[in-house]
N, CA, C and O of each residue as an XYZ file, in Angstrom:
316
protein
N      69.081    108.531    103.682
C      69.707    108.129    104.929
C      69.609    109.238    105.974
O      69.416    108.964    107.159
N      69.741    110.481    105.537
C      69.729    111.601    106.480
C      68.437    111.640    107.296
O      68.469    111.807    108.516
N      67.313    111.486    106.619
C      66.025    111.511    107.309
C      65.839    110.323    108.233
O      65.285    110.453    109.325
N      66.305    109.164    107.789
C      66.194    107.950    108.599
C      67.045    108.075    109.862
O      66.603    107.709    110.951
N      68.251    108.585    109.717
C      69.134    108.785    110.865
C      68.508    109.768    111.846
O      68.538    109.543    113.056
N      67.948    110.843    111.338
C      67.310    111.849    112.190
C      66.182    111.233    113.017
O      66.094    111.452    114.225
N      65.321    110.460    112.350
C      64.207    109.814    113.060
C      64.709    108.832    114.108
O      64.163    108.752    115.208
N      65.750    108.090    113.762
C      66.269    107.091    114.692
C      66.929    107.720    115.912
O      66.756    107.226    117.026
N      67.676    108.793    115.723
C      68.292    109.466    116.872
C      67.201    109.930    117.829
O      67.283    109.700    119.035
N      66.184    110.581    117.287
C      65.086    111.088    118.113
C      64.349    109.944    118.805
O      64.097    109.999    120.008
N      64.011    108.928    118.055
C      63.249    107.795    118.603
C      64.002    107.090    119.729
O      63.460    106.896    120.818
N      65.240    106.712    119.466
C      65.983    105.939    120.460
C      66.428    106.796    121.648
O      66.578    106.285    122.758
N      66.639    108.092    121.421
C      66.943    108.997    122.540
C      65.762    109.031    123.503
O      65.930    108.928    124.718
N      64.570    109.177    122.944
C      63.361    109.224    123.774
C      63.120    107.890    124.473
O      62.709    107.864    125.633
N      63.374    106.779    123.772
C      63.208    105.458    124.391
C      64.142    105.273    125.583
O      63.800    104.584    126.544
N      65.321    105.888    125.517
C      66.275    105.800    126.629
C      65.967    106.816    127.725
O      66.621    106.823    128.768
N      64.972    107.676    127.492
C      64.583    108.670    128.486
C      65.561    109.820    128.614
O      65.670    110.435    129.675
N      66.271    110.113    127.538
C      67.252    111.200    127.552
C      66.684    112.449    126.886
O      65.937    112.361    125.911
N      67.045    113.602    127.420
C      66.716    114.858    126.750
C      67.816    115.152    125.734
O      68.876    114.528    125.752
N      67.551    116.102    124.858
C      68.590    116.514    123.910
C      69.807    117.039    124.664
O      70.944    116.789    124.264
N      69.571    117.762    125.747
C      70.661    118.320    126.542
C      71.515    117.218    127.171
O      72.743    117.305    127.174
N      70.866    116.187    127.700
C      71.600    115.084    128.331
C      72.435    114.323    127.306
O      73.597    114.004    127.555
N      71.839    114.037    126.160
C      72.576    113.333    125.113
C      73.754    114.177    124.640
O      74.858    113.665    124.453
N      73.515    115.459    124.449
C      74.578    116.361    124.009
C      75.733    116.382    125.003
O      76.896    116.298    124.609
N      75.417    116.495    126.279
C      76.451    116.542    127.315
C      77.290    115.263    127.308
O      78.514    115.322    127.423
N      76.639    114.120    127.174
C      77.350    112.839    127.179
C      78.252    112.685    125.953
O      79.277    112.005    126.011
N      77.865    113.320    124.843
C      78.652    113.230    123.614
C      79.660    114.365    123.467
O      80.528    114.322    122.596
N      79.542    115.384    124.324
C      80.455    116.522    124.239
C      80.125    117.478    123.107
O      81.012    118.107    122.530
N      78.829    117.582    122.794
C      78.369    118.521    121.769
C      77.290    119.410    122.381
O      76.899    119.214    123.531
N      76.814    120.376    121.621
C      75.753    121.256    122.117
C      74.383    120.615    121.881
O      74.227    119.748    121.021
N      73.394    121.060    122.664
C      72.042    120.539    122.443
C      71.515    121.008    121.094
O      70.659    120.355    120.497
N      72.029    122.150    120.609
C      71.621    122.628    119.291
C      72.067    121.650    118.202
O      71.361    121.444    117.216
N      73.247    121.048    118.390
C      73.733    120.056    117.422
C      72.793    118.859    117.383
O      72.429    118.384    116.307
N      72.401    118.372    118.558
C      71.483    117.232    118.627
C      70.148    117.599    117.974
O      69.572    116.792    117.244
N      69.667    118.792    118.229
C      68.418    119.248    117.626
C      68.523    119.256    116.102
O      67.590    118.839    115.415
N      69.640    119.722    115.576
C      69.835    119.754    114.120
C      69.920    118.352    113.536
O      69.462    118.115    112.419
N      70.505    117.423    114.285
C      70.546    116.026    113.811
C      69.136    115.480    113.704
O      68.783    114.827    112.721
N      68.321    115.755    114.736
C      66.974    115.189    114.806
C      66.003    115.819    113.810
O      64.953    115.246    113.518
N      66.344    116.979    113.296
C      65.501    117.624    112.287
C      66.125    117.514    110.894
O      65.675    118.163    109.949
N      67.161    116.689    110.782
C      67.846    116.405    109.514
C      68.455    117.645    108.861
O      68.619    117.694    107.642
N      68.788    118.646    109.678
C      69.463    119.824    109.143
C      70.947    119.551    108.930
O      71.553    120.060    107.987
N      71.527    118.739    109.822
C      72.928    118.344    109.704
C      73.052    116.887    110.128
O      72.115    116.299    110.667
N      74.221    116.321    109.876
C      74.519    114.957    110.297
C      75.568    114.992    111.401
O      76.419    115.881    111.413
N      75.520    114.040    112.325
C      76.582    113.979    113.328
C      77.900    113.591    112.660
O      77.911    112.866    111.666
N      78.996    114.076    113.208
C      80.310    113.691    112.709
C      80.444    112.179    112.820
O      79.988    111.573    113.790
N      81.070    111.586    111.824
C      81.199    110.126    111.794
C      81.914    109.586    113.029
O      81.663    108.454    113.441
N      82.795    110.376    113.618
C      83.521    109.918    114.812
C      82.610    109.806    116.029
O      82.974    109.167    117.016
N      81.428    110.423    115.968
C      80.478    110.364    117.081
C      79.555    109.149    117.018
O      78.902    108.818    118.007
N      79.497    108.487    115.872
C      78.550    107.379    115.711
C      78.759    106.232    116.697
O      77.775    105.729    117.238
N      80.001    105.792    116.958
C      80.160    104.711    117.948
C      79.637    105.098    119.335
O      78.936    104.312    119.973
N      79.969    106.291    119.798
C      79.498    106.747    121.107
C      77.996    106.944    121.137
O      77.341    106.619    122.127
N      77.453    107.473    120.059
C      76.011    107.693    119.959
C      75.261    106.366    119.992
O      74.266    106.228    120.703
N      75.736    105.398    119.229
C      75.060    104.096    119.224
C      75.183    103.404    120.575
O      74.261    102.712    121.006
N      76.315    103.588    121.241
C      76.498    102.986    122.566
C      75.548    103.625    123.582
O      74.922    102.922    124.375
N      75.444    104.942    123.559
C      74.544    105.633    124.487
C      73.084    105.253    124.258
O      72.301    105.162    125.205
N      72.726    105.032    122.999
C      71.346    104.688    122.668
C      71.111    103.180    122.716
O      69.988    102.710    122.533
N      72.175    102.437    122.964
C      72.108    100.974    123.118
C      71.581    100.275    121.866
O      70.765     99.357    121.944
N      72.069    100.734    120.707
C      71.726    100.104    119.429
C      72.984    100.032    118.572
O      73.970    100.713    118.852
N      72.949     99.214    117.537
C      74.096     99.112    116.636
C      74.143    100.337    115.719
O      73.143    101.027    115.524
N      75.315    100.584    115.169
C      75.446    101.684    114.210
C      74.566    101.405    112.994
O      73.942    102.320    112.458
N      74.513    100.153    112.559
C      73.645     99.795    111.426
C      72.195    100.172    111.697
O      71.527    100.751    110.841
N      71.718     99.843    112.880
C      70.330    100.158    113.239
C      70.138    101.672    113.329
O      69.106    102.194    112.907
N      71.118    102.366    113.873
C      71.061    103.821    113.968
C      70.930    104.448    112.582
O      70.172    105.399    112.387
N      71.676    103.904    111.624
C      71.654    104.430    110.264
C      70.450    103.954    109.454
O      70.231    104.411    108.332
N      69.673    103.035    110.027
C      68.468    102.581    109.356
C      68.646    101.352    108.490
O      67.761    101.012    107.704
N      69.789    100.674    108.624
C      69.999     99.445    107.863
C      69.292     98.294    108.553
O      69.316     98.172    109.777
N      68.667     97.459    107.755
C      67.947     96.306    108.280
C      68.862     95.096    108.183
O      69.465     94.843    107.140
N      68.961     94.360    109.264
C      69.765     93.140    109.215
C      68.835     91.941    109.118
O      67.756     91.913    109.709
N      69.270     90.987    108.381
C      68.500     89.765    108.209
C      69.264     88.626    108.852
O      70.440     88.416    108.554
N      68.612     87.897    109.724
C      69.244     86.783    110.404
C      69.227     85.520    109.551
O      69.901     84.539    109.868
N      68.477     85.549    108.500
C      68.333     84.385    107.646
C      69.528     84.281    106.700
O      69.930     85.273    106.092
N      70.086     83.096    106.577
C      71.193     82.885    105.658
C      70.636     82.715    104.255
O      69.632     82.032    104.051
N      71.292     83.335    103.301
C      70.853     83.259    101.917
C      71.890     82.469    101.131
O      73.090     82.721    101.245
N      71.430     81.521    100.340
C      72.315     80.729     99.496
C      72.101     81.152     98.055
O      70.971     81.223     97.572
N      73.203     81.430     97.379
C      73.132     81.849     95.982
C      73.675     80.712     95.123
O      74.772     80.206     95.363
N      72.907     80.325     94.137
C      73.311     79.253     93.227
C      73.644     79.857     91.870
O      72.938     80.730     91.366
N      74.732     79.371     91.297
C      75.096     79.797     89.951
C      74.550     78.789     88.962
O      74.592     77.582     89.198
N      74.042     79.288     87.864
C      73.592     78.388     86.809
C      74.532     78.520     85.630
O      75.082     79.592     85.374
N      74.710     77.436     84.922
C      75.620     77.491     83.771
C      74.890     77.426     82.462
O      75.517     77.462     81.403
């Protein structure tokens, strides 16, 4: 998960046209913290995830690398 989160932060930050410094300022952290997140040296504090996902305009699930399926799955029990 750590590597996936790092790639996603970097990818979606760049897609939004933000620098590490701009993202850091908006989140109230240092640009060094953002750099460490993007290189998978550390993880962002869990309390920052809602703000981070909002700034990057993606869900927390997508930020963390979880894939959502829109298809409904039916499970049948056999006896």
